[in-house]
N, C-alpha and C positions, 0 to 999 in steps of 0.2 A: 541733614543738619550740618551747619558749618563748625560749630564748637559748643561746648557746654551741655551736651545732651545728658551726661550723668547727673548734673545738678538739676536739670529740668525734670527728669524722671522722679527725683526725690522731692519735687514741689518747690525747689529753690529757683526763683527767677530774679537774679540780682539786677538785671537791666533789661535791655531789649533782647529779643530772640532772633538770631540770624539763621535764615533758611535759604539755601540755594534752590532755585526753581528752573525748570527747563522750558518755560514758556512765558509770554508777557504777563505782567502782574494782573491786568484786567481779565485775561483768560483764566488765570488761577481763581480769581474771585467769582467769575461766572460759574466755574465748575463747582466751587465750594459753597455757593450762595444758599442752596436748598438745605444742605446739611448744617450750615451755621444757624440758619433760622429755626430749624427743627430743634436745635439745642439751645435756643433762646439767645443767640449771639448775633451781633450786628457790626458791620464795618462802617465806621463813621468818618474817617479821614483817610484818604489815600494821598501820600506825599511823594511824588517822584523826585528824589533828592540827588540823583546823579544822571547824567545824560545817556549812560549806557542802557538804561531801562529798569534799573532797580527802583524800589519804592518802599517806603515805610507805610505799613497798614496798621491802623489802630482799631481794635475790636473790643467790644464791651457787651455786657448784658443790657437788658432793655431800660434800666434805670441808671446806667453808668456806675453801679455800685462796685463792679469789678471790671478790670480791663487789662489789655496787654498790648505791647508795642512789638509788632513783627517786622523785621527787615527782610523783605523778599529780594534776594540778590539774583539779578538777571542781567547779564552783559556778555552775550555770546561772541561779540566782536572785540571785546576788551578795550572799549573806548572810554569807559568810566575812569574815575580817579585812580583806582587801584591797578588798572591795566591787566586784569585777570580775565581770561576767556572762561566764562562760567561753564561752557560746554565741556571743557577739559576737566572740570572738577568731578564730573560724573565718570571719568575714565577709571577711577580707583576708589570704589566705595565699599562699605561693609555694613552689616547689620549691627546697630548699637544695642543698648539694653531694650529700647522700644522702637526707635526709628532708624532709618538708614543714615549713616554718617559718612563724610568724606574721609579720605585717608589722613593719617597723622601728618605726613609731609605736606599735604595740601592745606590742612588746617593751619599748620605752622606758617606756611607761605602767605596765606590770607591774613593771619594775625600779625605777621611781620609788617605787611603793608599797612594794615589798619593802625598798629601802634606807632609806626613811623609817621603817618599822617596826623595822629593825635598827639605826637610828641611824648609818648610813654616809653622812655628809653630803657627803663628797667625790664619791662615785659618784652620789648623789642630784642634786647640781648638774650632773653630766655628763648625766644623763637629762633633767633639766629643760631644759637647753640644746637637746637634740635635739627635745624636744616643742615648745619655743617657736619654734625655727627652722622646724619643719615645719608650723606652724600647727595643731597638734592641738587639737581641741575637746573638753574634758573632759565637756561636756554632750551629746555625740553618741550616748550610749546604752551605751558600754562600762562606765561606772561607774554605780552606783545614785546617786540624787540627792544624798544627804547626803555621800557620798564625793566626788562630782563637784565639789561646791562647795569642798571642802577642797583637791582637786587643782588647781582653778582658782586658788585663792589662792597655792598653792605656785609654780605656773608664773609667775604675774604678779609676785609679790613676791620669790621666792627664799628666803622665810623658812618653814621647815618647820612650826613651831608644833606643837601637840598632834596626835598621830596619831589620826585620827577613824575609827571603825569603823561599819558599818551598824547601824541602830537595833536589829534583833533579835539582833545578834551575841552580846551578853553573856549573855542568857538562854539562847540555844541552846548557848553554850559551857559554861555551868554544867551543863546536861543532859549534855553530852558528858563532862564531868569525873565526874559521878555514875556514868555508865555505865562509865567507865574504872576507878573505884574498885571496882565490882562485878566487873569482868573486866579485870585488868591486861593491858597490851599486851605487855610484855617477857617474857623467858623465864628461869626459874631452874633451873639444874641443880646437882646435888650429887655430889661425887666422894668415894668412900670408899677406905680402904686405907692402907698405910704410906707410899706416895709420893704421896698425894693432893694435897698442897699445891703441889708443883712442877707437876704435871699441870694442876691447876685454873688456875694462873697462865698456863700456855701456852694453855689453851683460851680464856681471857679475851682474851689478846693476839690470837689468831687471829680471833675474831669482832669484836674492837675495831677492826680495820682498816676496817670498812665500816658497822657499826651505830653508832647515836648515842652510846651509852655502855656501858661494861663495867666490871665490878669483880670481883675475886676476894678472898674473905676466909675465914678460919677460923671455923667455926660454934661459938659458945659452948655450954657444956653446962648451965649453971645456968638454971633456968626463967625468972626475972625478966630475966636478961641476954639470953635468947633473944628475949623480947618487945621489949626495947629495941633490940636488934640488928636485928630484923626491920623495925621502924618507921624506924630511922635509916639503915640500910644497904641492906636488900633493897628496900623499897618505892620509894625514889627512883629505882632502876634499872628495876624491873619496871613502874612506872607510865608509863615512857617506852619508847621503842623501844630497849631495852637487854637485855643478857645478863648475868646475875649468876651467878657460879660460886662455890659454897661448898665447903668440904671438912671432913672429920672422919673419925675411925676408924669411927664408927657412923653410919648414915644417920638424919636426923631423922624423927620419926614422922609429920609432916605438912608440907606446903608446897611442896617442889620439884616442878617439872613433869617432871623426869627425874633418876633416881639411877643413876650408873654406877660401876663399880669401876676403880680405878687400874691394875689388871692389864693393861688394854688399852693400845694405843699411841695417840698423839695423833690420827692420821688415822682410826683405827677409831672412837674415841669421838666425834670431830667428825662422822663419817658418821651415827652413831646420833642425835646431837643434831639434825642437819639434817633427818633423816627425821621425827623426832618433832615438830619445830617446824613443818614443812610440813603434817603431818597435822593439827596443832592449828589452823592458820589457813586450812586448805583451805575455799574457799567452797562 
């Protein structure tokens, strides 16, 4: 585990859970698939958010009543935005309260890059102090050279400056975006029937507790309005790890990943949605 293990042991999950893995994300899911299902859990969205191989995985129970956002960090070559060779994170680990954790230095190095990227200067300074006091060497192999030089400047001066990414990152990230445009990550479901609007909003609220973004909107009927609505409202959600729920009396002729009738109750429709989402992203 990359950080926050002591909070998670106590049942406190303030945001997503960061875990470093030693194999590709879909290999992890194939290995864990049986045990997850035995425990009534299902992965419904797999979101490759970085070209190095890392992905956010969203797991929930069969009715999406409970869910979690796991960040599975995998980047052995260090070509992702943080420039960290994840294989080196396993060089110095220990047993935490319940799960293995990476060393304090490596946790701080990861968090320094993450806070720099997010612009959280207060916590970045905290991680910088930890690295400086512990004598951390940025050129020791954890970071790729270009990023190591940037981290060294941050530790020495305390001035973050521009966030530097590995040399091949931007090209690889463009390829990742093209793939995502061809196959959106998020899920679009459509609810039909007389009480469809209320049910659609409840569905969005349920998934919105643990996925990155959700939205519920009435689908327009006019052809040009449909195109504009799809580009402005649907795509921004489905291109990310999101769930879009639309509604109208009649189902659209194309687009949604799932069409359901508002005659069912919230738990039944959530169960159908979870099963469909899991089947779609099953490795």
